[in-house]
C-alpha positions as CSV (number, residue, x, y, z in Angstrom):
1,M,15.2,-17.9,-0.3
2,R,16.8,-17.3,3.1
3,S,15.1,-19.2,6.0
4,D,17.3,-17.9,8.8
5,L,15.8,-14.5,9.4
6,G,12.6,-15.2,11.4
7,W,9.9,-15.6,8.8
8,R,7.5,-18.5,8.7
9,L,7.4,-18.7,4.9
10,D,7.3,-22.2,3.4
11,P,11.0,-23.0,2.4
12,D,9.7,-25.1,-0.5
13,V,8.1,-22.0,-2.1
14,T,10.0,-19.3,-3.8
15,F,8.1,-16.3,-2.4
16,L,8.3,-13.2,-4.7
17,N,5.1,-11.6,-3.6
18,H,5.7,-9.7,-0.5
19,G,3.8,-6.8,-2.1
20,S,0.4,-8.4,-1.9
21,Y,0.0,-9.3,1.8
22,G,3.5,-8.9,3.3
23,A,4.9,-11.5,5.7
24,C,5.1,-11.1,9.4
25,P,8.3,-12.3,11.2
26,D,7.9,-14.8,14.0
27,P,9.2,-12.5,16.8
28,V,6.6,-9.9,15.9
29,L,3.8,-12.5,15.9
30,A,5.1,-13.6,19.4
31,I,4.8,-10.0,20.6
32,Q,1.3,-9.8,19.2
33,Q,0.4,-13.0,21.1
34,A,1.8,-11.5,24.3
35,W,-0.6,-8.6,23.8
36,R,-3.4,-11.1,23.2
37,D,-2.6,-13.0,26.4
38,R,-2.7,-9.7,28.3
39,L,-6.1,-8.9,26.8
40,E,-7.6,-12.3,27.5
41,R,-6.4,-12.3,31.2
42,E,-8.7,-9.3,31.9
43,P,-10.7,-8.2,28.8
44,V,-12.8,-5.5,30.3
45,R,-9.9,-3.7,31.9
46,F,-7.8,-4.0,28.8
47,L,-10.4,-2.9,26.3
48,S,-12.2,-0.3,28.4
49,G,-9.4,1.0,30.6
50,D,-5.9,0.4,29.2
51,L,-6.5,0.5,25.4
52,P,-6.9,4.2,24.8
53,G,-3.5,5.0,26.4
54,L,-1.9,2.1,24.6
55,L,-3.2,3.3,21.3
56,D,-1.9,6.8,22.1
57,E,1.6,5.3,22.7
58,T,1.4,3.4,19.5
59,R,0.4,6.5,17.5
60,V,3.4,8.4,18.9
61,A,5.8,5.6,17.8
62,L,4.2,5.3,14.4
63,G,4.1,9.1,14.0
64,A,7.8,9.3,14.7
65,F,8.6,6.7,12.0
66,L,6.3,8.2,9.4
67,G,6.9,11.9,10.1
68,A,3.2,12.2,10.9
69,D,1.4,14.2,13.6
70,P,0.1,11.5,15.9
71,E,-3.2,13.4,16.5
72,G,-4.1,12.9,12.8
73,L,-3.5,9.1,12.9
74,A,-6.4,6.7,13.0
75,F,-6.2,2.9,12.9
76,V,-8.1,1.0,10.1
77,T,-7.8,-2.6,8.9
78,N,-6.3,-1.9,5.5
79,A,-5.5,0.9,3.1
80,T,-8.6,0.2,1.0
81,T,-10.7,0.8,4.2
82,G,-8.7,4.1,4.6
83,V,-9.6,5.2,1.1
84,N,-13.2,4.2,1.6
85,T,-13.4,6.0,4.9
86,V,-12.3,9.3,3.3
87,L,-14.5,8.9,0.3
88,Q,-17.6,7.9,2.2
89,S,-17.1,10.9,4.6
90,L,-17.0,13.5,1.8
91,R,-19.9,14.8,-0.2
92,F,-19.8,16.0,-3.8
93,E,-22.1,17.9,-6.2
94,P,-23.5,16.6,-9.5
95,G,-20.9,17.3,-12.2
96,D,-18.0,17.4,-9.8
97,E,-15.0,15.4,-11.0
98,L,-13.0,12.8,-9.0
99,L,-9.6,12.2,-10.6
100,A,-7.6,8.9,-10.4
101,N,-5.3,7.3,-12.9
102,D,-5.0,3.9,-14.6
103,H,-2.2,2.7,-12.4
104,E,-4.4,2.7,-9.3
105,Y,-5.7,-0.3,-7.4
106,N,-8.8,-1.9,-8.7
107,A,-10.6,-1.7,-5.3
108,T,-9.9,2.0,-4.8
109,I,-11.2,2.9,-8.2
110,N,-14.3,0.9,-7.5
111,A,-14.7,2.9,-4.2
112,M,-14.3,6.2,-6.1
113,R,-16.9,5.1,-8.7
114,A,-19.4,4.1,-5.9
115,V,-19.1,7.6,-4.4
116,G,-19.4,9.2,-7.8
117,A,-22.6,7.3,-8.5
118,R,-24.0,8.2,-5.1
119,D,-23.5,12.0,-5.6
120,G,-23.7,12.3,-9.4
121,A,-20.0,13.1,-9.6
122,R,-17.9,12.0,-12.6
123,V,-14.8,9.7,-12.2
124,V,-12.0,10.7,-14.5
125,L,-9.0,8.5,-15.1
126,A,-5.7,10.0,-16.3
127,R,-3.7,7.7,-18.6
128,I,-0.1,7.4,-17.4
129,P,2.1,5.6,-20.0
130,F,3.7,2.3,-19.2
131,P,6.6,1.9,-20.1
132,I,7.3,5.2,-18.5
133,T,10.6,7.2,-19.0
134,G,10.4,9.4,-15.9
135,P,8.2,11.0,-13.2
136,G,7.5,14.0,-15.4
137,E,5.2,11.8,-17.6
138,A,3.1,10.9,-14.6
139,V,2.9,14.6,-13.4
140,A,1.9,15.7,-16.9
141,A,-0.7,13.0,-17.3
142,I,-2.4,13.7,-13.9
143,L,-2.3,17.5,-14.0
144,G,-3.3,17.4,-17.6
145,A,-6.6,15.7,-16.6
146,V,-7.4,18.4,-13.9
147,T,-10.3,20.7,-14.7
148,E,-12.2,23.4,-12.9
149,R,-14.6,20.7,-11.8
150,T,-11.9,18.5,-10.1
151,R,-12.6,18.2,-6.4
152,L,-10.4,15.3,-5.2
153,V,-7.4,13.5,-6.6
154,L,-6.6,9.9,-5.6
155,V,-3.0,8.9,-6.3
156,S,-0.9,6.0,-5.1
157,H,2.5,6.6,-3.4
158,V,3.6,3.4,-5.0
159,T,1.3,1.8,-7.6
160,S,0.1,-1.7,-7.0
161,P,-0.2,-3.2,-10.6
162,T,2.9,-1.5,-12.0
163,G,5.1,-1.1,-9.0
164,I,6.3,2.4,-9.7
165,V,6.9,5.2,-7.2
166,L,4.9,8.2,-8.2
167,P,6.1,11.8,-7.6
168,V,3.4,12.5,-5.0
169,G,5.3,15.4,-3.4
170,E,5.2,17.4,-6.6
171,L,1.7,16.4,-7.3
172,V,0.3,17.3,-3.9
173,A,2.1,20.7,-4.0
174,E,0.6,21.5,-7.4
175,L,-2.8,20.4,-6.5
176,N,-2.7,22.2,-3.1
177,A,-1.8,25.4,-5.1
178,R,-5.0,24.9,-7.2
179,G,-7.2,24.3,-4.1
180,I,-7.7,20.6,-4.8
181,D,-7.4,18.0,-2.1
182,T,-5.3,14.8,-2.6
183,L,-6.0,11.4,-1.1
184,V,-2.7,9.5,-1.2
185,D,-3.0,5.7,-1.2
186,G,0.3,4.9,0.5
187,A,-0.4,1.2,0.9
188,H,3.1,0.2,-0.1
189,A,5.1,3.2,1.1
190,P,6.0,2.7,4.8
191,G,9.0,0.4,4.9
192,M,9.7,0.6,1.2
193,I,10.5,4.2,0.7
194,Q,11.2,7.2,3.0
195,V,8.0,8.8,4.2
196,D,7.4,12.2,5.7
197,V,3.6,12.6,5.9
198,D,3.5,16.0,7.5
199,A,5.9,17.4,4.9
200,L,4.0,15.9,2.1
201,G,1.0,18.1,3.0
202,A,-1.8,15.9,1.5
203,A,-5.2,16.3,3.0
204,Y,-5.5,12.5,3.4
205,W,-3.0,9.7,3.5
206,T,-3.5,6.0,4.2
207,A,-1.1,3.0,4.4
208,N,-0.7,-0.6,5.4
209,G,1.3,-1.9,8.3
210,H,1.2,-5.5,7.1
211,K,3.1,-5.0,3.9
212,W,6.6,-3.5,4.0
213,L,6.5,-2.7,7.7
214,C,6.0,-6.5,8.2
215,G,3.4,-6.0,10.9
216,P,0.4,-8.4,11.6
217,K,-2.4,-8.7,9.0
218,G,-5.3,-6.3,9.3
219,T,-3.2,-3.3,10.4
220,A,-3.3,0.0,8.6
221,L,-3.3,3.7,9.2
222,L,-5.3,6.7,8.0
223,W,-3.8,10.2,8.5
224,V,-6.0,13.3,8.1
225,R,-4.6,16.8,8.0
226,E,-5.7,18.9,10.9
227,D,-7.9,21.2,8.8
228,R,-9.8,18.2,7.4
229,R,-10.4,16.1,10.5
230,D,-13.8,17.6,11.3
231,R,-15.2,16.1,8.1
232,V,-13.8,12.5,8.3
233,H,-15.7,9.8,10.2
234,P,-15.2,6.0,10.5
235,L,-17.3,3.8,8.4
236,V,-18.9,2.4,11.6
237,V,-20.8,4.9,13.8
238,S,-20.3,3.9,17.5
239,H,-20.0,5.3,21.0
240,G,-17.5,7.9,20.0
241,A,-20.1,9.9,18.0
242,N,-21.5,11.4,21.3
243,A,-18.6,10.8,23.7
244,V,-17.7,13.5,26.2
245,P,-14.4,15.0,24.9
246,G,-12.5,14.7,28.2
247,G,-9.3,16.0,26.7
248,R,-9.5,13.7,23.6
249,S,-10.6,15.0,20.2
250,R,-13.8,13.9,18.5
251,F,-11.6,12.4,15.8
252,R,-9.8,10.2,18.4
253,H,-13.0,9.2,20.1
254,E,-14.7,8.1,16.9
255,F,-11.9,6.1,15.4
256,D,-10.5,4.5,18.5
257,W,-13.6,2.5,19.3
258,V,-15.9,1.3,16.5
259,G,-16.9,-1.9,18.4
260,T,-15.2,-4.9,19.8
261,A,-12.2,-6.1,17.8
262,D,-8.7,-7.4,18.3
263,P,-6.4,-4.4,18.6
264,T,-3.3,-6.4,19.3
265,G,-2.0,-6.2,15.7
266,F,-1.9,-2.4,15.9
267,L,-0.1,-2.6,19.3
268,A,2.5,-4.8,17.7
269,L,3.4,-2.4,14.9
270,P,6.1,-0.5,16.9
271,A,7.7,-3.9,17.6
272,A,7.6,-4.7,13.9
273,I,9.3,-1.4,13.1
274,G,11.9,-2.1,15.8
275,W,12.5,-5.7,14.8
276,M,13.1,-4.9,11.2
277,R,15.4,-2.0,12.1
278,D,17.4,-4.2,14.5
279,S,17.5,-7.1,12.0
280,A,20.2,-5.2,10.2
281,P,22.7,-4.4,13.0
282,G,25.6,-2.3,11.8
283,E,23.9,-2.0,8.4
284,G,22.1,1.3,9.0
285,G,18.7,0.1,10.0
286,W,15.7,1.0,7.9
287,R,17.6,3.1,5.4
288,A,19.8,0.2,4.7
289,I,16.9,-2.2,4.5
290,M,15.1,0.0,2.0
291,A,18.3,0.4,-0.1
292,A,19.1,-3.3,-0.1
293,N,15.6,-4.3,-1.1
294,H,15.6,-1.7,-3.9
295,A,19.0,-3.0,-5.2
296,L,17.7,-6.6,-5.0
297,A,14.5,-5.6,-6.9
298,L,16.6,-4.1,-9.7
299,T,18.7,-7.2,-9.8
300,G,15.7,-9.4,-10.0
301,R,14.1,-7.1,-12.6
302,D,17.1,-7.3,-14.8
303,V,17.3,-11.1,-14.6
304,I,13.6,-11.5,-15.5
305,A,13.8,-8.9,-18.2
306,A,16.7,-10.8,-19.9
307,A,14.8,-14.0,-19.6
308,L,11.7,-12.5,-21.2
309,G,13.6,-10.5,-23.8
310,V,12.0,-7.2,-22.8
311,E,13.3,-3.8,-21.7
312,P,12.7,-2.6,-18.2
313,P,9.5,-0.5,-18.5
314,A,10.4,2.0,-15.7
315,P,13.6,3.8,-14.7
316,D,15.5,2.6,-11.6
317,A,14.7,5.8,-9.7
318,M,10.9,5.2,-10.0
319,L,11.2,1.8,-8.3
320,G,11.2,0.8,-4.7
321,S,11.1,-2.9,-3.7
322,M,8.8,-4.1,-6.6
323,A,9.1,-4.2,-10.3
324,A,6.6,-5.1,-13.0
325,L,7.4,-6.5,-16.4
326,P,5.3,-7.4,-19.4
327,L,4.7,-11.1,-20.1
328,P,5.0,-11.6,-23.9
329,S,2.8,-14.2,-25.5
330,V,0.4,-14.5,-22.5
331,A,-3.1,-13.5,-23.3
332,I,-5.3,-11.7,-20.7
333,D,-7.6,-14.7,-20.4
334,A,-4.6,-17.0,-19.8
335,A,-3.1,-14.9,-17.0
336,D,-4.7,-16.7,-14.1
337,A,-3.7,-20.1,-15.5
338,F,-0.2,-19.0,-16.0
339,H,0.0,-17.8,-12.4
340,D,-1.5,-21.0,-11.1
341,A,1.0,-23.1,-13.0
342,L,3.9,-21.2,-11.6
343,E,2.5,-21.6,-8.1
344,T,1.5,-25.3,-8.2
345,E,4.0,-26.8,-10.6
346,D,7.1,-24.6,-10.1
347,R,6.4,-23.6,-6.5
348,I,6.9,-19.9,-7.2
349,Q,4.5,-17.4,-5.8
350,V,4.5,-14.3,-8.0
351,P,1.5,-12.2,-9.2
352,V,0.5,-12.3,-12.8
353,G,-2.4,-10.1,-14.0
354,G,-3.8,-7.7,-16.4
355,W,-3.1,-4.0,-16.6
356,P,-4.9,-1.7,-16.6
357,V,-7.0,-3.3,-13.8
358,P,-10.7,-4.0,-14.7
359,A,-12.0,-0.9,-13.0
360,A,-9.7,1.2,-15.2
361,L,-10.8,-0.3,-18.5
362,D,-13.0,1.7,-20.8
363,G,-12.3,0.3,-24.2
364,S,-9.7,3.0,-25.1
365,V,-6.7,0.8,-24.2
366,E,-5.9,-2.8,-24.8
367,P,-5.0,-4.6,-21.5
368,R,-1.7,-6.3,-21.2
369,V,-0.4,-9.1,-18.8
370,L,2.2,-8.0,-16.3
371,L,4.3,-10.0,-13.8
372,R,5.4,-8.2,-10.6
373,I,8.3,-9.2,-8.4
374,S,9.0,-8.1,-4.9
375,A,12.2,-8.0,-2.9
376,Q,12.4,-8.5,0.9
377,R,15.2,-9.5,3.2
378,Y,14.4,-13.2,3.0
379,N,14.9,-13.1,-0.8
380,D,18.2,-13.6,-2.6
381,P,19.3,-13.4,-6.3
382,A,18.8,-17.2,-6.8
383,D,15.0,-16.7,-6.3
384,Y,14.8,-14.6,-9.4
385,E,17.1,-17.0,-11.4
386,R,14.6,-19.7,-10.5
387,L,11.7,-17.7,-11.7
388,A,13.6,-16.8,-14.9
389,T,14.3,-20.5,-15.6
390,A,10.6,-21.3,-15.2
391,L,9.5,-18.4,-17.4
392,R,11.9,-19.4,-20.2
393,R,10.6,-23.0,-20.1
394,R,7.0,-22.0,-20.1
395,L,7.2,-19.3,-22.7
396,A,9.2,-21.6,-25.0
397,R,6.3,-24.0,-25.0
398,R,4.1,-21.3,-26.3
């Protein structure tokens, strides 16, 4: 693992889990600290006077990077909060159907089930095959589960447990044509794949800044299409609920101030985008970073697949900077212990867990254990060779 690029990661740990919580480079943390210093020098002026304008400037920078209308961007602490914000803002009728799929994140399926229970709506899970041969299988599975009662579809831009890039553009277009809104969980998308939120056309889209953008922890975005902004409110009701407009939208007033918090992570996101872009001088900036991480993820996947004696379960074109592989001979109830042994004994940090996630289990499928690798600029091919060696040794004992 490279230690010369500005990350604080422990050099004694092979870190193959950027996908879970990301990692923030030292220069970006320093910029966040500079914002904190400014805040603490004059807290009232900063929070009550300067902050609205600073957040506007940050939105413009993020909107340019994401292809998103800045007026539709709100700051939230993580993508799960973004999903909950939308779901808790909407109301459904008894018998309505909320559609997700079995590659979704455990927390967001839980959030959908909670809203379904509140309103008497039914949560439906489409079953997308894994291994998967192409995006058409995902489209067929999701659209095949749509009925006349479907009111909202939740779909990940990049799935968390299986690491596949779903064809959200095609799905959103098809669902829009049927009058069905889509909530896109883009937790992993910014910084991993090219994103154009306005062109996507989803009603709702949320994503993390702390993952592949490499921003500070607790930074995420919620984007709401203009014709849906009047129905979405933050989870916390605060002063913005009755604020005098004064040239700012109700949406902006409500989301920009939900109480005292540390906004410096959000203000540092443009610096994270710029630092990552400039960390590849002459290499093409973000496009080159995404391409290099994708290529490294494929290299790592092939190394691990060979060590495990398995075939890659997804085509190259459906992967970004992560890849999940089945772990043969590891039972569901042994997954946590297997992960812990890799972490504590081999000093390798890589997620090992069951799929489908617990919230997607209904007795119709048998869960399997997957291992998911990530590829970021601090990784190199030797990291995956190290993991492959550890896996061969451990699985041979079994």
